C-alpha angles and dihedrals in degrees: 000000000000121000119259146077110325093221094053114018108017103038092091089051091050092052091046093049094045090050090049092050093044091047094062111110099185097082142010119242123223093200146342114220118203112196115194105203116222125349107346127158103244095207097081091050090050090048090060089071092057105034100059112064094205093054092041090055096049107032141038131206103243103184145333109233121194127190115215123193104229092199099051109023104087098079091052093045091050097041113134112235139156114272092246093055115094118206113204093217090056091045090053091053092044094052097041121117088188129021119204102208099204134192092035088152090067098058138052125256088251090055091048090053090050091051092048091050089052091048090051090058087065101032122020095173107051120102110239115215116190114222144175114213086351091286106163136154105259091228087066092065108021125073094000098133092221102140115095118178094201091056091050092050091050092047095071109016093167093060120098108240117200113194100176143082114285098025136076144167109277095015 
């Protein structure tokens, strides 16, 4: 894939690569995992599974998984910002079907409860899974059927959702 923002530059590459992977007839895939390094808005990646008819017909978005650093996340979650400013870390929590609350071994139980309470302010529905070094049973995050488009659309009704080629959330 080329370098760049997945909603603007790389989305065409993502569609091309997914179609190539899904077009293989030699073997059946159990899953395709798309990892967005760093602070990426998950909405454009999710849109990919609905904007391209070929992908839509052959694949489904199973879940959006977000990793949260239990030791360092509170300042970002509590950051004051104008209402019109979107923070990718907050967007990741808001869109998550599952949150892997990582580095739990580095904070107290009281701090973990505080972090979880703060996460619930942004996302009341996501399952929170406590982890150390992101160790998690694979069945917790693969083939869980957690993503629901209707829930996402209801979550932020004021947001402009673009589900077509050439557009994207945040572009």
